[in-house]
Biopython code that builds the backbone (N, CA, C, O; Angstrom):
import numpy as np
from Bio.PDB.StructureBuilder import StructureBuilder

atoms = [
    (1, "MET", "N", (-10.381, -54.561, 62.018)),
    (1, "MET", "CA", (-9.790, -53.811, 63.105)),
    (1, "MET", "C", (-8.420, -54.413, 63.422)),
    (1, "MET", "O", (-8.324, -55.620, 63.641)),
    (2, "PRO", "N", (-7.371, -53.611, 63.453)),
    (2, "PRO", "CA", (-6.041, -54.143, 63.750)),
    (2, "PRO", "C", (-5.929, -54.544, 65.223)),
    (2, "PRO", "O", (-6.601, -53.979, 66.085)),
    (3, "LEU", "N", (-5.082, -55.515, 65.490)),
    (3, "LEU", "CA", (-4.894, -55.973, 66.869)),
    (3, "LEU", "C", (-3.962, -55.062, 67.664)),
    (3, "LEU", "O", (-4.026, -55.023, 68.892)),
    (4, "VAL", "N", (-3.100, -54.333, 66.964)),
    (4, "VAL", "CA", (-2.183, -53.400, 67.616)),
    (4, "VAL", "C", (-2.335, -52.048, 66.931)),
    (4, "VAL", "O", (-2.172, -51.934, 65.716)),
    (5, "ARG", "N", (-2.644, -51.041, 67.712)),
    (5, "ARG", "CA", (-2.851, -49.718, 67.106)),
    (5, "ARG", "C", (-1.514, -49.071, 66.746)),
    (5, "ARG", "O", (-0.464, -49.437, 67.275)),
    (6, "ARG", "N", (-1.580, -48.119, 65.851)),
    (6, "ARG", "CA", (-0.399, -47.372, 65.409)),
    (6, "ARG", "C", (0.320, -46.809, 66.628)),
    (6, "ARG", "O", (-0.309, -46.236, 67.518)),
    (7, "GLY", "N", (1.622, -46.971, 66.665)),
    (7, "GLY", "CA", (2.418, -46.540, 67.807)),
    (7, "GLY", "C", (2.567, -47.616, 68.872)),
    (7, "GLY", "O", (3.310, -47.439, 69.838)),
    (8, "GLY", "N", (1.855, -48.745, 68.696)),
    (8, "GLY", "CA", (1.915, -49.824, 69.681)),
    (8, "GLY", "C", (3.148, -50.697, 69.524)),
    (8, "GLY", "O", (3.957, -50.501, 68.617)),
    (9, "ARG", "N", (3.275, -51.655, 70.416)),
    (9, "ARG", "CA", (4.429, -52.559, 70.411)),
    (9, "ARG", "C", (3.946, -53.997, 70.522)),
    (9, "ARG", "O", (3.069, -54.309, 71.328)),
    (10, "ILE", "N", (4.523, -54.862, 69.711)),
    (10, "ILE", "CA", (4.263, -56.299, 69.765)),
    (10, "ILE", "C", (5.447, -56.943, 70.477)),
    (10, "ILE", "O", (6.599, -56.710, 70.110)),
    (11, "VAL", "N", (5.162, -57.754, 71.498)),
    (11, "VAL", "CA", (6.217, -58.487, 72.193)),
    (11, "VAL", "C", (5.911, -59.961, 72.042)),
    (11, "VAL", "O", (4.842, -60.423, 72.441)),
    (12, "SER", "N", (6.848, -60.704, 71.466)),
    (12, "SER", "CA", (6.662, -62.133, 71.226)),
    (12, "SER", "C", (7.669, -62.932, 72.028)),
    (12, "SER", "O", (8.850, -62.589, 72.091)),
    (13, "ILE", "N", (7.186, -64.008, 72.643)),
    (13, "ILE", "CA", (8.092, -64.936, 73.314)),
    (13, "ILE", "C", (8.209, -66.225, 72.512)),
    (13, "ILE", "O", (8.950, -67.131, 72.893)),
    (14, "ALA", "N", (7.484, -66.310, 71.407)),
    (14, "ALA", "CA", (7.501, -67.524, 70.601)),
    (14, "ALA", "C", (8.458, -67.393, 69.421)),
    (14, "ALA", "O", (9.501, -68.046, 69.392)),
    (15, "THR", "N", (8.116, -66.569, 68.470)),
    (15, "THR", "CA", (8.952, -66.377, 67.287)),
    (15, "THR", "C", (9.076, -64.884, 67.015)),
    (15, "THR", "O", (8.188, -64.111, 67.374)),
    (16, "PRO", "N", (10.167, -64.478, 66.387)),
    (16, "PRO", "CA", (10.285, -63.065, 66.034)),
    (16, "PRO", "C", (9.174, -62.655, 65.066)),
    (16, "PRO", "O", (8.803, -63.425, 64.181)),
    (17, "ILE", "N", (8.652, -61.456, 65.234)),
    (17, "ILE", "CA", (7.592, -60.924, 64.377)),
    (17, "ILE", "C", (8.139, -59.682, 63.686)),
    (17, "ILE", "O", (8.758, -58.820, 64.311)),
    (18, "VAL", "N", (7.897, -59.613, 62.389)),
    (18, "VAL", "CA", (8.298, -58.430, 61.630)),
    (18, "VAL", "C", (7.018, -57.790, 61.097)),
    (18, "VAL", "O", (6.446, -58.274, 60.120)),
    (19, "PRO", "N", (6.560, -56.703, 61.732)),
    (19, "PRO", "CA", (5.330, -56.063, 61.274)),
    (19, "PRO", "C", (5.565, -55.350, 59.934)),
    (19, "PRO", "O", (6.692, -54.957, 59.632)),
    (20, "PRO", "N", (4.510, -55.182, 59.134)),
    (20, "PRO", "CA", (4.656, -54.420, 57.893)),
    (20, "PRO", "C", (5.172, -53.014, 58.189)),
    (20, "PRO", "O", (4.811, -52.420, 59.205)),
    (21, "LEU", "N", (6.008, -52.489, 57.314)),
    (21, "LEU", "CA", (6.602, -51.168, 57.533)),
    (21, "LEU", "C", (5.553, -50.079, 57.700)),
    (21, "LEU", "O", (5.770, -49.129, 58.453)),
    (22, "ASP", "N", (4.419, -50.197, 57.011)),
    (22, "ASP", "CA", (3.389, -49.158, 57.088)),
    (22, "ASP", "C", (2.434, -49.343, 58.270)),
    (22, "ASP", "O", (1.477, -48.582, 58.409)),
    (23, "ALA", "N", (2.682, -50.346, 59.128)),
    (23, "ALA", "CA", (1.783, -50.608, 60.265)),
    (23, "ALA", "C", (1.972, -49.596, 61.394)),
    (23, "ALA", "O", (1.062, -49.373, 62.192)),
    (24, "GLY", "N", (3.157, -48.984, 61.458)),
    (24, "GLY", "CA", (3.391, -48.006, 62.514)),
    (24, "GLY", "C", (3.536, -48.619, 63.886)),
    (24, "GLY", "O", (3.263, -47.954, 64.886)),
    (25, "VAL", "N", (3.961, -49.880, 63.965)),
    (25, "VAL", "CA", (4.170, -50.549, 65.251)),
    (25, "VAL", "C", (5.591, -51.091, 65.298)),
    (25, "VAL", "O", (6.226, -51.299, 64.264)),
    (26, "SER", "N", (6.077, -51.315, 66.508)),
    (26, "SER", "CA", (7.391, -51.919, 66.661)),
    (26, "SER", "C", (7.227, -53.317, 67.234)),
    (26, "SER", "O", (6.182, -53.643, 67.798)),
    (27, "ALA", "N", (8.252, -54.139, 67.092)),
    (27, "ALA", "CA", (8.175, -55.517, 67.577)),
    (27, "ALA", "C", (9.455, -55.881, 68.303)),
    (27, "ALA", "O", (10.546, -55.459, 67.920)),
    (28, "THR", "N", (9.307, -56.673, 69.358)),
    (28, "THR", "CA", (10.430, -57.151, 70.148)),
    (28, "THR", "C", (10.249, -58.634, 70.379)),
    (28, "THR", "O", (9.145, -59.096, 70.670)),
    (29, "HIS", "N", (11.332, -59.382, 70.249)),
    (29, "HIS", "CA", (11.308, -60.812, 70.545)),
    (29, "HIS", "C", (12.089, -61.023, 71.834)),
    (29, "HIS", "O", (13.241, -60.603, 71.939)),
    (30, "MET", "N", (11.466, -61.673, 72.817)),
    (30, "MET", "CA", (12.118, -61.898, 74.102)),
    (30, "MET", "C", (12.315, -63.392, 74.323)),
    (30, "MET", "O", (11.459, -64.207, 73.977)),
    (31, "VAL", "N", (13.447, -63.729, 74.902)),
    (31, "VAL", "CA", (13.742, -65.114, 75.235)),
    (31, "VAL", "C", (14.019, -65.180, 76.733)),
    (31, "VAL", "O", (14.872, -64.460, 77.252)),
    (32, "ALA", "N", (13.297, -66.039, 77.407)),
    (32, "ALA", "CA", (13.500, -66.204, 78.851)),
    (32, "ALA", "C", (14.601, -67.223, 79.102)),
    (32, "ALA", "O", (14.788, -68.170, 78.339)),
    (33, "ARG", "N", (15.305, -67.006, 80.169)),
    (33, "ARG", "CA", (16.323, -67.969, 80.564)),
    (33, "ARG", "C", (16.159, -68.240, 82.057)),
    (33, "ARG", "O", (15.728, -67.365, 82.808)),
    (34, "ASN", "N", (16.493, -69.418, 82.472)),
    (34, "ASN", "CA", (16.396, -69.782, 83.873)),
    (34, "ASN", "C", (17.584, -69.208, 84.618)),
    (34, "ASN", "O", (18.725, -69.613, 84.392)),
    (35, "ASP", "N", (17.318, -68.272, 85.502)),
    (35, "ASP", "CA", (18.389, -67.625, 86.248)),
    (35, "ASP", "C", (17.895, -67.399, 87.675)),
    (35, "ASP", "O", (16.997, -66.592, 87.913)),
    (36, "GLY", "N", (18.485, -68.110, 88.603)),
    (36, "GLY", "CA", (18.064, -68.024, 90.002)),
    (36, "GLY", "C", (18.178, -66.624, 90.582)),
    (36, "GLY", "O", (17.333, -66.206, 91.373)),
    (37, "ALA", "N", (19.221, -65.899, 90.193)),
    (37, "ALA", "CA", (19.415, -64.536, 90.719)),
    (37, "ALA", "C", (18.314, -63.611, 90.217)),
    (37, "ALA", "O", (17.799, -62.787, 90.973)),
    (38, "ASP", "N", (17.949, -63.747, 88.928)),
    (38, "ASP", "CA", (16.860, -62.931, 88.386)),
    (38, "ASP", "C", (15.541, -63.256, 89.081)),
    (38, "ASP", "O", (14.771, -62.354, 89.409)),
    (39, "LEU", "N", (15.282, -64.543, 89.304)),
    (39, "LEU", "CA", (14.047, -64.944, 89.989)),
    (39, "LEU", "C", (14.029, -64.397, 91.409)),
    (39, "LEU", "O", (12.990, -63.927, 91.874)),
    (40, "ARG", "N", (15.153, -64.448, 92.102)),
    (40, "ARG", "CA", (15.237, -63.911, 93.467)),
    (40, "ARG", "C", (14.943, -62.413, 93.470)),
    (40, "ARG", "O", (14.261, -61.909, 94.362)),
    (41, "ALA", "N", (15.470, -61.697, 92.451)),
    (41, "ALA", "CA", (15.232, -60.254, 92.348)),
    (41, "ALA", "C", (13.741, -59.971, 92.139)),
    (41, "ALA", "O", (13.202, -59.026, 92.714)),
    (42, "LEU", "N", (13.075, -60.789, 91.316)),
    (42, "LEU", "CA", (11.627, -60.608, 91.116)),
    (42, "LEU", "C", (10.860, -60.875, 92.404)),
    (42, "LEU", "O", (9.947, -60.126, 92.751)),
    (43, "VAL", "N", (11.226, -61.938, 93.115)),
    (43, "VAL", "CA", (10.560, -62.252, 94.389)),
    (43, "VAL", "C", (10.744, -61.099, 95.365)),
    (43, "VAL", "O", (9.807, -60.729, 96.073)),
    (44, "ASP", "N", (11.939, -60.532, 95.407)),
    (44, "ASP", "CA", (12.191, -59.401, 96.303)),
    (44, "ASP", "C", (11.324, -58.194, 95.939)),
    (44, "ASP", "O", (10.828, -57.499, 96.826)),
    (45, "LEU", "N", (11.141, -57.942, 94.641)),
    (45, "LEU", "CA", (10.292, -56.824, 94.204)),
    (45, "LEU", "C", (8.833, -57.065, 94.593)),
    (45, "LEU", "O", (8.138, -56.141, 95.017)),
    (46, "VAL", "N", (8.374, -58.305, 94.448)),
    (46, "VAL", "CA", (6.998, -58.630, 94.853)),
    (46, "VAL", "C", (6.855, -58.465, 96.366)),
    (46, "VAL", "O", (5.904, -57.846, 96.843)),
    (47, "ASP", "N", (7.801, -59.021, 97.111)),
    (47, "ASP", "CA", (7.750, -58.921, 98.577)),
    (47, "ASP", "C", (7.780, -57.473, 99.058)),
    (47, "ASP", "O", (7.161, -57.146, 100.070)),
    (48, "ALA", "N", (8.494, -56.600, 98.339)),
    (48, "ALA", "CA", (8.604, -55.188, 98.728)),
    (48, "ALA", "C", (7.401, -54.370, 98.269)),
    (48, "ALA", "O", (7.283, -53.192, 98.605)),
    (49, "GLY", "N", (6.505, -54.994, 97.500)),
    (49, "GLY", "CA", (5.331, -54.276, 97.019)),
    (49, "GLY", "C", (5.602, -53.400, 95.808)),
    (49, "GLY", "O", (4.738, -52.621, 95.405)),
    (50, "VAL", "N", (6.786, -53.514, 95.224)),
    (50, "VAL", "CA", (7.139, -52.720, 94.040)),
    (50, "VAL", "C", (6.500, -53.316, 92.787)),
    (50, "VAL", "O", (6.054, -52.588, 91.900)),
    (51, "LEU", "N", (6.462, -54.645, 92.725)),
    (51, "LEU", "CA", (5.889, -55.368, 91.593)),
    (51, "LEU", "C", (4.654, -56.111, 92.071)),
    (51, "LEU", "O", (4.684, -56.782, 93.102)),
    (52, "ARG", "N", (3.576, -55.990, 91.324)),
    (52, "ARG", "CA", (2.316, -56.623, 91.707)),
    (52, "ARG", "C", (1.908, -57.607, 90.619)),
    (52, "ARG", "O", (1.922, -57.275, 89.434)),
    (53, "VAL", "N", (1.548, -58.807, 91.024)),
    (53, "VAL", "CA", (1.064, -59.810, 90.091)),
    (53, "VAL", "C", (-0.448, -59.906, 90.279)),
    (53, "VAL", "O", (-0.924, -60.189, 91.378)),
    (54, "ASP", "N", (-1.198, -59.672, 89.211)),
    (54, "ASP", "CA", (-2.656, -59.692, 89.265)),
    (54, "ASP", "C", (-3.141, -61.132, 89.125)),
    (54, "ASP", "O", (-3.171, -61.676, 88.021)),
    (55, "ILE", "N", (-3.524, -61.752, 90.251)),
    (55, "ILE", "CA", (-4.041, -63.113, 90.248)),
    (55, "ILE", "C", (-5.555, -63.021, 90.099)),
    (55, "ILE", "O", (-6.252, -62.546, 90.996)),
    (56, "GLY", "N", (-6.054, -63.484, 88.949)),
    (56, "GLY", "CA", (-7.483, -63.405, 88.671)),
    (56, "GLY", "C", (-8.270, -64.569, 89.235)),
    (56, "GLY", "O", (-9.439, -64.417, 89.587)),
    (57, "ALA", "N", (-7.632, -65.749, 89.327)),
    (57, "ALA", "CA", (-8.340, -66.943, 89.794)),
    (57, "ALA", "C", (-7.343, -68.046, 90.111)),
    (57, "ALA", "O", (-6.196, -68.023, 89.665)),
    (58, "SER", "N", (-7.805, -69.004, 90.886)),
    (58, "SER", "CA", (-7.067, -70.241, 91.145)),
    (58, "SER", "C", (-7.969, -71.388, 90.736)),
    (58, "SER", "O", (-9.139, -71.426, 91.116)),
    (59, "ARG", "N", (-7.438, -72.320, 89.969)),
    (59, "ARG", "CA", (-8.231, -73.452, 89.479)),
    (59, "ARG", "C", (-7.444, -74.737, 89.619)),
    (59, "ARG", "O", (-6.215, -74.711, 89.568)),
    (60, "PRO", "N", (-8.129, -75.872, 89.797)),
    (60, "PRO", "CA", (-7.445, -77.166, 89.846)),
    (60, "PRO", "C", (-7.068, -77.630, 88.437)),
    (60, "PRO", "O", (-7.650, -77.172, 87.453)),
    (61, "PRO", "N", (-6.097, -78.534, 88.344)),
    (61, "PRO", "CA", (-5.676, -79.030, 87.024)),
    (61, "PRO", "C", (-6.829, -79.604, 86.189)),
    (61, "PRO", "O", (-6.785, -79.548, 84.960)),
    (62, "ALA", "N", (-7.838, -80.144, 86.831)),
    (62, "ALA", "CA", (-8.975, -80.718, 86.091)),
    (62, "ALA", "C", (-9.723, -79.666, 85.280)),
    (62, "ALA", "O", (-10.432, -80.008, 84.334)),
    (63, "GLU", "N", (-9.576, -78.384, 85.638)),
    (63, "GLU", "CA", (-10.267, -77.306, 84.926)),
    (63, "GLU", "C", (-9.375, -76.586, 83.923)),
    (63, "GLU", "O", (-9.755, -75.539, 83.400)),
    (64, "LEU", "N", (-8.211, -77.126, 83.652)),
    (64, "LEU", "CA", (-7.258, -76.470, 82.759)),
    (64, "LEU", "C", (-7.837, -76.242, 81.361)),
    (64, "LEU", "O", (-7.609, -75.187, 80.769)),
    (65, "ALA", "N", (-8.572, -77.201, 80.832)),
    (65, "ALA", "CA", (-9.182, -77.033, 79.500)),
    (65, "ALA", "C", (-10.169, -75.874, 79.516)),
    (65, "ALA", "O", (-10.225, -75.102, 78.559)),
    (66, "ASP", "N", (-10.942, -75.741, 80.579)),
    (66, "ASP", "CA", (-11.892, -74.627, 80.688)),
    (66, "ASP", "C", (-11.157, -73.286, 80.754)),
    (66, "ASP", "O", (-11.571, -72.313, 80.123)),
    (67, "VAL", "N", (-10.072, -73.243, 81.515)),
    (67, "VAL", "CA", (-9.276, -72.018, 81.617)),
    (67, "VAL", "C", (-8.731, -71.648, 80.239)),
    (67, "VAL", "O", (-8.730, -70.476, 79.862)),
    (68, "HIS", "N", (-8.273, -72.637, 79.498)),
    (68, "HIS", "CA", (-7.741, -72.382, 78.162)),
    (68, "HIS", "C", (-8.827, -71.814, 77.249)),
    (68, "HIS", "O", (-8.581, -70.862, 76.508)),
    (69, "ARG", "N", (-10.013, -72.389, 77.302)),
    (69, "ARG", "CA", (-11.124, -71.876, 76.474)),
    (69, "ARG", "C", (-11.484, -70.446, 76.856)),
    (69, "ARG", "O", (-11.704, -69.609, 75.980)),
    (70, "LEU", "N", (-11.546, -70.160, 78.140)),
    (70, "LEU", "CA", (-11.836, -68.798, 78.589)),
    (70, "LEU", "C", (-10.766, -67.826, 78.107)),
    (70, "LEU", "O", (-11.073, -66.704, 77.702)),
    (71, "SER", "N", (-9.519, -68.258, 78.153)),
    (71, "SER", "CA", (-8.428, -67.404, 77.689)),
    (71, "SER", "C", (-8.552, -67.124, 76.195)),
    (71, "SER", "O", (-8.394, -65.982, 75.763)),
    (72, "GLN", "N", (-8.833, -68.149, 75.411)),
    (72, "GLN", "CA", (-8.995, -67.961, 73.967)),
    (72, "GLN", "C", (-10.149, -67.012, 73.654)),
    (72, "GLN", "O", (-10.109, -66.286, 72.661)),
    (73, "ALA", "N", (-11.168, -67.021, 74.498)),
    (73, "ALA", "CA", (-12.329, -66.159, 74.290)),
    (73, "ALA", "C", (-12.089, -64.745, 74.844)),
    (73, "ALA", "O", (-12.959, -63.882, 74.737)),
    (74, "GLY", "N", (-10.919, -64.513, 75.431)),
    (74, "GLY", "CA", (-10.618, -63.193, 75.975)),
    (74, "GLY", "C", (-11.334, -62.895, 77.274)),
    (74, "GLY", "O", (-11.569, -61.732, 77.602)),
    (75, "ARG", "N", (-11.685, -63.934, 78.021)),
    (75, "ARG", "CA", (-12.471, -63.745, 79.241)),
    (75, "ARG", "C", (-11.661, -63.962, 80.512)),
    (75, "ARG", "O", (-12.231, -64.174, 81.583)),
    (76, "ILE", "N", (-10.334, -63.910, 80.401)),
    (76, "ILE", "CA", (-9.470, -64.064, 81.571)),
    (76, "ILE", "C", (-8.868, -62.713, 81.906)),
    (76, "ILE", "O", (-8.338, -62.024, 81.035)),
    (77, "ARG", "N", (-8.953, -62.341, 83.170)),
    (77, "ARG", "CA", (-8.316, -61.102, 83.635)),
    (77, "ARG", "C", (-7.272, -61.498, 84.671)),
    (77, "ARG", "O", (-7.590, -62.185, 85.642)),
    (78, "GLY", "N", (-6.045, -61.074, 84.474)),
    (78, "GLY", "CA", (-4.978, -61.425, 85.403)),
    (78, "GLY", "C", (-4.454, -62.828, 85.140)),
    (78, "GLY", "O", (-4.798, -63.459, 84.141)),
    (79, "LYS", "N", (-3.637, -63.295, 86.033)),
    (79, "LYS", "CA", (-3.043, -64.631, 85.929)),
    (79, "LYS", "C", (-3.970, -65.642, 86.587)),
    (79, "LYS", "O", (-4.678, -65.326, 87.542)),
    (80, "VAL", "N", (-3.954, -66.852, 86.065)),
    (80, "VAL", "CA", (-4.717, -67.945, 86.660)),
    (80, "VAL", "C", (-3.725, -68.942, 87.227)),
    (80, "VAL", "O", (-2.890, -69.484, 86.503)),
    (81, "LEU", "N", (-3.821, -69.176, 88.509)),
    (81, "LEU", "CA", (-2.967, -70.167, 89.157)),
    (81, "LEU", "C", (-3.609, -71.539, 89.041)),
    (81, "LEU", "O", (-4.788, -71.711, 89.351)),
    (82, "ILE", "N", (-2.829, -72.510, 88.595)),
    (82, "ILE", "CA", (-3.315, -73.887, 88.548)),
    (82, "ILE", "C", (-2.720, -74.570, 89.772)),
    (82, "ILE", "O", (-1.507, -74.760, 89.866)),
    (83, "VAL", "N", (-3.595, -74.938, 90.709)),
    (83, "VAL", "CA", (-3.139, -75.498, 91.991)),
    (83, "VAL", "C", (-3.802, -76.844, 92.252)),
    (83, "VAL", "O", (-4.965, -77.050, 91.905)),
    (84, "PRO", "N", (-3.058, -77.756, 92.864)),
    (84, "PRO", "CA", (-3.645, -79.070, 93.166)),
    (84, "PRO", "C", (-4.733, -78.982, 94.219)),
    (84, "PRO", "O", (-5.323, -79.999, 94.582)),
]
sb = StructureBuilder()
sb.init_structure("model")
sb.init_model(0)
sb.init_chain("A")
sb.init_seg("    ")
for serial, (resi, resn, name, xyz) in enumerate(atoms, 1):
    if name == "N":
        sb.init_residue(resn, " ", resi, " ")
    sb.init_atom(name, np.array(xyz, "f"), 0.0, 1.0, " ", f" {name:<3s}", serial, name[0])
structure = sb.get_structure()
């Protein structure tokens, strides 16, 4: 079973991906940069209710290995906040 269906899009933040021509998918490589103005704009969108961040759980740093295992198993929904 393919991981991306025909017509889908692969977005990579690690390395550029070139899908096979017959796969019927497109690929984009994104690079993040630290920009205070961009971060402020995102905070404003969240504060205005335009952008929603799905927080699935909050866990202490001692449980980080467990969170990683759950993520690898596909059992994480939303973002997990690691909080002291």
